[in-house]
C-alpha positions in Angstrom: 72.5 146.0 152.6 73.9 149.4 152.1 72.6 151.7 149.3 75.9 150.8 147.6 75.1 147.0 147.6 71.3 147.7 146.2 72.3 149.7 143.5 75.2 147.6 142.7 73.7 145.5 139.4 71.6 148.7 138.2 72.9 150.2 134.8 72.3 154.1 134.0 73.2 155.5 130.7 74.1 159.2 131.0 73.8 160.8 127.5 76.2 163.9 127.6 77.9 162.7 130.4 81.5 164.4 129.9 79.6 167.4 130.3 79.3 170.5 133.3 76.3 168.5 134.8 77.4 165.0 133.5 80.8 165.1 135.1 79.5 165.6 138.8 76.7 163.4 138.4 78.6 160.0 137.3 80.6 160.7 140.5 77.7 161.1 142.5 76.0 157.9 140.9 79.9 156.0 141.6 79.6 156.7 144.6 76.3 155.3 145.4 76.8 151.7 143.6 75.6 152.3 140.6 77.0 151.0 137.2 77.5 154.4 135.2 77.9 154.3 131.0 78.8 157.6 129.6 77.5 158.1 126.1 79.3 161.6 124.9 81.0 162.7 121.5 83.7 164.7 123.7 83.1 167.5 121.9 84.6 169.4 124.5 87.5 167.0 125.2 87.8 164.2 127.7 89.2 165.8 130.9 86.1 166.0 132.9 85.7 162.2 133.0 90.0 161.2 132.7 89.7 160.0 136.7 86.8 158.2 136.3 88.3 155.2 133.7 89.9 154.0 137.2 87.1 153.6 138.6 85.1 150.1 139.1 81.4 150.1 137.2 82.6 153.2 135.0 82.3 152.5 130.6 82.4 154.9 128.4 80.8 155.1 125.0 82.5 157.8 122.5 79.4 158.8 120.0 76.8 160.9 119.3 72.9 161.2 120.1 72.4 161.8 116.4 72.9 158.5 115.8 70.2 156.0 116.1 72.1 153.0 116.1 75.0 154.3 118.4 72.0 155.3 121.2 70.2 151.9 121.0 74.1 150.1 121.6 74.6 152.5 124.3 71.2 151.6 126.2 71.6 147.7 126.2 71.2 146.7 129.8 70.3 150.1 131.3 67.7 150.2 133.7 67.6 154.4 133.7 68.7 157.2 130.9 69.6 160.3 132.1 69.6 162.4 128.9 71.7 165.2 129.5 73.5 165.8 125.7 72.5 168.7 124.4 73.6 172.1 122.8 72.8 174.2 125.9 71.9 178.1 126.3 70.9 180.9 124.2 74.3 181.9 122.5 75.0 178.2 121.8 72.0 177.5 119.9 71.7 180.9 118.2 75.2 180.3 116.7 74.3 177.2 115.1 70.6 176.7 115.5 70.6 173.9 112.7 72.9 171.8 115.0 71.7 172.7 118.5 68.1 171.2 117.0 69.7 168.3 115.5 71.0 167.4 119.1 68.1 168.6 121.0 65.4 167.7 119.3 66.2 164.8 116.7 68.9 163.2 119.3 66.1 163.4 121.7 63.8 161.3 119.8 66.3 158.7 119.2 66.5 158.7 123.0 62.9 158.1 123.3 62.6 155.5 120.6 65.6 153.4 122.3 63.6 153.7 125.5 60.5 152.2 123.6 58.2 153.1 127.0 60.3 150.4 128.8 63.1 152.3 130.4 62.8 155.3 132.2 64.3 158.8 131.1 64.9 161.4 133.5 65.3 164.5 131.3 67.1 167.6 132.1 65.2 170.5 130.7 65.0 174.4 131.4 63.3 177.0 133.0 64.3 178.9 129.6 60.6 177.4 128.4 59.0 180.0 130.5 60.5 182.6 128.4 59.3 186.4 129.4 57.3 186.3 132.8 53.9 185.8 132.3 52.7 185.5 135.4 54.0 186.3 138.7 55.3 183.2 139.6 55.8 180.3 137.3 55.0 176.8 138.5 54.8 173.7 136.6 51.5 174.5 134.9 52.3 177.9 133.8 52.0 178.3 130.1 55.4 178.1 128.1 56.9 181.3 126.1 60.2 180.4 125.0 61.7 183.2 123.7 65.0 181.6 122.2 65.8 178.5 120.0 67.3 177.1 123.2 64.1 177.6 124.9 61.6 176.2 121.8 64.1 173.2 121.1 63.9 172.4 124.9 60.1 172.9 124.9 59.9 170.4 121.9 62.0 167.8 123.3 59.9 167.8 126.3 56.6 166.8 124.9 59.0 164.1 122.8 60.3 162.8 126.4 56.4 162.5 127.5 55.9 159.5 124.9 57.8 157.3 126.6 55.6 157.3 129.8 58.0 156.2 131.8 59.9 159.8 132.6 60.8 162.7 134.8 61.0 165.8 133.6 63.5 168.5 135.1 63.1 172.2 134.5 66.3 173.4 135.8 67.2 177.2 137.6 70.2 178.5 136.1 73.2 176.4 137.0 76.3 177.9 138.6 79.4 176.3 140.6 82.6 174.5 140.1 82.7 171.3 137.9 85.6 169.0 136.4 83.8 170.1 133.0 83.8 173.9 133.8 81.5 176.8 131.9 82.2 180.2 132.7 79.3 181.5 130.0 76.6 181.1 133.1 75.5 184.2 134.6 77.2 183.8 138.4 79.9 181.9 136.9 80.6 184.7 134.1 80.2 187.6 136.5 82.4 186.2 139.2 85.1 185.3 136.7 85.0 188.9 135.1 84.8 190.6 138.3 88.3 188.2 139.5 90.0 188.2 136.4 89.1 191.7 134.7 88.2 193.4 137.7 85.5 195.4 135.9 81.8 194.2 134.9 79.6 196.2 133.2 75.5 195.1 133.3 72.7 195.5 131.5 68.9 195.3 133.0 70.0 195.0 136.4 66.4 194.5 138.0 65.7 190.9 135.7 65.0 188.3 138.1 66.6 184.9 137.9 66.7 181.6 139.9 69.5 179.7 140.3 71.1 176.1 141.2 74.3 175.1 142.1 75.7 172.0 139.9 76.2 169.7 142.8 72.3 170.1 143.4 71.6 169.6 139.8 73.3 166.1 140.3 71.5 165.5 143.3 68.1 165.8 141.6 68.5 163.2 139.6 69.8 160.6 142.6 66.9 161.5 144.4 64.3 160.9 141.1 65.8 157.5 140.7 65.4 156.9 144.2 61.4 158.2 144.4 61.0 157.5 141.1 57.4 155.5 141.6 56.4 158.5 143.3 57.6 161.0 140.8 57.3 159.1 137.3 55.3 160.9 134.7 55.8 164.5 136.1 57.4 167.8 135.2 59.2 169.5 138.2 61.0 172.9 138.8 64.6 172.1 140.1 65.8 174.6 142.2 65.4 176.6 145.7 62.8 179.7 146.5 65.7 180.9 148.3 67.8 181.0 145.1 65.7 183.7 143.4 68.0 186.8 142.7 68.2 189.7 140.5 71.1 190.4 138.4 72.3 193.3 140.9 72.1 191.3 143.6 74.5 188.7 142.5 76.8 191.3 141.4 77.1 193.2 144.8 77.4 189.8 146.4 80.4 189.3 144.6 81.3 193.0 145.3 81.1 192.2 148.9 83.9 189.7 148.0 86.1 191.1 145.2 87.3 194.4 144.5 86.0 195.3 141.3 84.6 198.2 139.1 80.6 197.7 138.7 78.7 199.5 136.5 74.6 199.2 135.9 74.0 200.2 132.1 70.9 202.3 131.6 70.9 201.6 127.5 71.4 198.0 125.8 69.9 194.9 126.6 70.7 191.3 127.1 69.5 189.3 124.3 68.4 186.6 126.5 65.3 187.8 127.7 64.9 185.5 131.1 62.9 187.4 133.7 60.8 185.4 136.0 60.2 183.9 139.4 59.8 179.9 139.6 58.1 178.3 142.5 59.8 174.9 143.6 57.3 174.0 146.2 56.2 170.6 144.1 59.5 168.9 144.7 60.1 170.3 147.5 56.8 168.5 149.1 58.4 165.1 148.2 61.6 166.2 150.1 63.9 167.3 147.9 65.8 170.7 149.1 69.0 172.5 147.5 72.2 172.2 149.6 74.4 175.1 148.2 73.8 178.8 148.7 74.6 181.3 145.9 77.2 182.8 148.5 79.1 179.3 149.1 79.1 179.2 145.0 80.8 182.5 144.5 83.2 181.6 147.3 84.7 178.7 145.3 84.1 180.6 142.3 86.1 183.4 143.4 89.0 180.5 144.4 88.7 179.0 140.8 88.8 182.3 138.9 92.2 183.1 141.0 93.9 180.4 138.9 92.5 179.9 135.8 92.2 181.8 132.8 90.3 180.8 129.7 88.1 182.5 127.5 84.1 181.8 127.9 83.1 178.4 126.7 79.7 177.9 125.3 79.1 174.2 126.0 76.7 171.1 126.3 75.7 170.4 129.7 
């Protein structure tokens, strides 16, 4: 029996499945033979999921995780819940902190209440919870020091997820790469787009370190966790790669090797999102998960995309 056959009776509910990560994940889940139900408010439109409506085993439910009854209905018959629905990123949460808290925290409470300790919840958290680096290298036991509404909300939501008992929490590195529901507010995506379209880039605090992960590898991480749930449940994992820790300057120069643009590092000014840390991914790698897409590969695809699109940077949910 192949993997597709053994998964055919398993239903995965994906909250926020029409978003940046969700659209990539849903495609992978369907390919692996899972039944998939997406719950999404379609705040940013249905474009990323249109092709799924012709796929067997795909269901869509328009709704908001802030409504408990909606979440309860969406979870009927689900074997797993992948909880992606959120207002993601420092700028979007700062723009409307009340809305973002209602979705990121209260919406997560509804997911946990509905799961009721019986349905495993796979939660997309963030490395932003580490905030300003307190240790030389962040591991899953490093004290959290969130500096923004986004980081604080995600930190609080992690504690809520733990109440379900049946869970896996992923603290993802900064995402990058091409997705059907594209985001250009992510650092590598933003830098590449500006280099290609504007031929100019001004960067503050060039030495700040970030750790990254391609959106396809984020989707792969959830598949890996479902396949290995028995040995991963009840744990938190940093998700990324020890080979994808880069300074902002390094990203800029990697793009500069491929695109002719004006690059200026500013001595005055700062990014309001003060993430500056290195992260260890040893815990998850020891279980056998490894990322597959390099930063250079991601930048190559971003360059090709940036040459044919012309849109303003959106702040979006995952």
